N, C-alpha and C positions, 0 to 999 in steps of 0.2 A: 449478387444481392447479399447484404451482410446477414448473419444469422441472428435470431433473437437471443437475448441474453441468458434464456433459460437452455439454450443449445450450446453455450459457452461456459457455463458454471456447472461443474460437478464435483460435490463434496468426496464422492468415492474416488474419483480421479485424483484430486489435490485440493487441500484448503487454502493454498497459496496463489495470490492473484496480483499482477502488475496493472495498475490502472492510471490512465493518463486523461486529463481534461484540459483542452486548449480553448483560449479565449477567441471568440468569433470577431471582435472588433479590431478596427486599426489601432485604438488605444489599448495600452498595455494593462494586463493584470496588475503587474508590480514594476518597478524600476522606473526608469525616465523614458518617456515617449519622445522618440526623436522627431515625430511628426508635429506635435503640439507644444513640446517643451514642458509638459507637465510631469512632475515627479509623483509616482505612485508607490515609492519605496516602502512607505509605513505599512502597505497593505500585506507585505510578507509576513509580519508579525502576527496579524490577526487570521491569515490562512493558517499559519502553523498552529497557532493556539488552537483553531477550531477543529483541525485534524486530529490533534492530540486529545482534545476534550471528548470527541465523539468516539474515539478509540476507547476511552473510559466507560462510555455510557452503553455503546452497542457490544455484542458479543463478538467483536471483531478486533484483532490486535494489529496495532500498527507496527510493521517490521521496518519499513524505510520510508523516507519521503524527501522531496526536494522541491522547494518554491522557487520557480523561475519567473522570467519577465512576462511571458504571455501563456504560461502553462504551467501544471504541477504534476508531479508524480507521487504516487503512493505504491507501496507493495504491502497487501493486507493478508491476514490470515483468518479464516472464519472458524472461531471456536466454538465447536459443537458441544464440548463439555461444559463450558461455562453457561451456554444457552440453555441446555438440559437442566443444569442444577439451580437455575433461579427460581426462587418461590414466585407464587403469584403476585404477593406484595412487592417484591423487588422488581418484576417485570412492569407493573404498573407505575411504580415510582420513577423507574428509568424513562419510560415512555413520556410520562408528565414533564420529566425535565426538558424533553425536546419539543412536546407539542402540548396543546392545552387539554386534550383529553376530552372527556364528556362529564356530565352532572352525576351520572351513576357512579363512576369510578372515583370521582372527588368525593362522594359520601363514604364510599367504601374505605378510602385512604384516611378519612377523618373518623373512622370506627363508628359511624352511624350504623344503627340496628337495619338489616336489610331481609327481606323474606326469602324463601327457598328459590322463587323464581328469579329474582334479582341477583342471588349469589350465582345461580347457573348461568346467567347472562354474564356476570363477572369473569367466570371461568372461560367462557368462549371468547371474550375479548381479550383476555390475558393470553390465550393460546396464538390468536392472531397476531397480537404484538410481539409474543416471544419469537414467532417466525420471522417478523421483520427485523427483530434486534440482530438476528444471525444472517441477514440478507445483505449481500454485496451491492445490490440495486439500491435498497433503502439507504444504506449508509451513504453512498455516493450521490443518491437524490438529496438527501438533508445536507450533506457538505456542500454541493453545488448551489443549491437554492440559497443557502444562507449567504455565501459569498457573493452571488449574483445580485441578492437584494441590497447588501451593504454597498457593493460597486455601483448599483445603479442609484441608489440614493445619494451617493457621494458624487456621481457624475450628473445628477439631476435628469435622468432620461429613463426611458422604459425599453423594453424588447429583449431579444435573444442576447445571452451573454456567452454561452458556450457553442462550440461548433454544432451546427445542426445536422451533420452527417454521422456524428457519434450517437450511437443508441442511448437514450437517457443522458446525453451530455457527457459520456465518458466512453473510452475504449479500454477494454481489458485483454490481457494474455494470462492465460493458465500456466503456472510454473510446475511442471509434471514430475521434476526430480531435483535432487541436490544440486546438480551442476547448473541447472537453469536457475534454481534459487539464489545461489551464490552470485552467478554471473548478473542476475538482475539486481540484486541489493548493491553490488558495486556500481553497476551502471547508473543507478538512481543516486547514489551518494557522490558519484563523480561527475554528475551533470555539470555544476558550476566550473569544475575544472576543465572539462571538455569545452565548454562555452568560452573559456578564457576569462570567466568572472572571477576566479580565485586560483591561487597558486598551489593550494594543497587541500586536503580534506579538513585539516582542522581551520583553515580559514574560509571554508564554504559555509557562509551563514544561511541559516533556515534550511538545513538538511539534518537528517537524523546521523550522518557520520560525525558532524560537528558535535551533535549533542552527546553522542556515545563517547567521544574522545574527552570531552570536557568533563563528563561524570567519572570517566576512568582516572583522569588526573586528579581527582580528589581522593583517591584510594591511599589510606595511609601505609607506610611501610611495613612490611612482613605480614600484611593482610592476604590470606590464601587466594582471594579471587577479587578482581577489579570491580568496583562500583558500576551499576548499570542503572540508565534511567528507568523510573517506574511507570513512566508513559509509553514505553517502547517494549515490545515483545523482546524477552531477554535471550542472549545467547547461553545455551546449556551445555555445550561441549559436544564432542563426536558421538555418533550414535552407539548405543549400548542396549543391553538387554532390559535394563530397567531405566527407562528415559523419561525424564520429567518434561513437561510441556515447554517448548521454546525452540529457538532456531538451532538446527543440529550442527553447530559449529562452535569451536572455542573463540570468545571475543577477542583474545589476543591474537590469534591466528588471522581472523577476519581484518583487524586494524592494521596488521602487518601486510596482508595482502592489498588492502586499499591503499596504504602509503606506497607500496611498490608499483601498483598500477597507476596511481596519480603521477608518480615521477616520470613513468614511461609515456604516459599520455601527454604529459605537459612538455617534456623535453624530446619526445619523438625519437628516443634512441632505441630503434628496433633491434638493432644489432647487438644490444647488451642484454635482452631480456632473459638468457639463459643464466646469467650470473645471479647467485643467491636467490634461488626461486623460494617463495614461500612455501612451507610444507603442506599447506592445505591443498594446493594444486596438485601435489603428488597423490594425496589422499583421494581425491575427487578424480584422479586420472584424467586431468584436463591438460592438453597441450598448451604450453605458453603462447604460442602464436595464436591459436584458436581463443584462448582467453582474452587476449588484448583485443583481438577483433570483437568479441562479445561486449567487451567494456565500452568499445567506441560505438558500435551499431546494434546493440541488442534489441531495440525497439523495430528496427527495419528488417532485421535477420529473421525474426519470428512474428507471426501474425496473431491469430486466437490462442495458439498454444506454443509453449517453449519447452524444449526437452529433446531426448534421443529421438531418432527415428521411429524406432518401435513403440515407445511412449506415446508418442503423437498418434500413430496409426491405431493403437489399441483404444485410446481415449476416443477418437474420432468414431471408431466402430460402436462403442458404447452409447455414445451420444446420437446414434443413428444418422451419421453422415454417410453419403453415397459415394463422395469423392473425397480425397485428401484436399484439404484447404489450399488455395493458390496453385494448384495443380490439375491436371487432366486424369490423375491416376485414381482408378476405380477401387473402391474398397470391397473385397470379397464378403 
């Protein structure tokens, strides 16, 4: 029996999560449906746009994404610092951008005079909405409902759009360490390459990998650091004592790793994987063969949690699991 979302998401364990939503219908979310011949390719653009827009409104950073034919992937970071720093005004404005809100909040935002009881009610509402702006479930709920409504309207039908066996229309994996985070980022960015939809990361349309590469290519000569998209969580370099908020890798290292992995997945030259290894693999202490396996089968290799065995066990204990997921091993 699947665990409820609250038993899978723990900020204390990790702020990083890989989420997947799959279309329940025979008709595709995007691409050309071989069954009825219809072309849904145009939907990729508005799915990508909605992911990036919600990443700016919620206190959740988009680290990676890939929009495929009948599903999409996102890697998200729950930004508790941004969530706590928002003023009451900012919380209400962000929520009203997504939802209609209510009359009392509208009066507050229009600077109408309010009594003490009304102001107290405003603070209670703002705290509830603040919590939701940092909620993985609310982010995915808003994202999936928006996609489903647009697709239903276009298809002139009603009913379920996302897989019913997924809790709240999506499945999630907690990424418990740097190795799992790096592997998942590459797994998501290389989805089109693995599916033979693209030959390389830079030709993989509607992925974060392509978006990062295009932005980096705009960097002028002699600029100390490559440009990065504002709508994606930035790479901020290897871990150090004073660490800015961002992905704990160098962008140049990650793009090199992505290119190297993509070539191997595309050409299936497993015998050559030890030649010219990207330095990030050495820093993360990842065996090349293990890395290639993760880049191909990350989603099926891990279930609710991804990381080292010790990390997974410790997290499961903190979340009150009696057994290790997908095994009969009891947790002491």
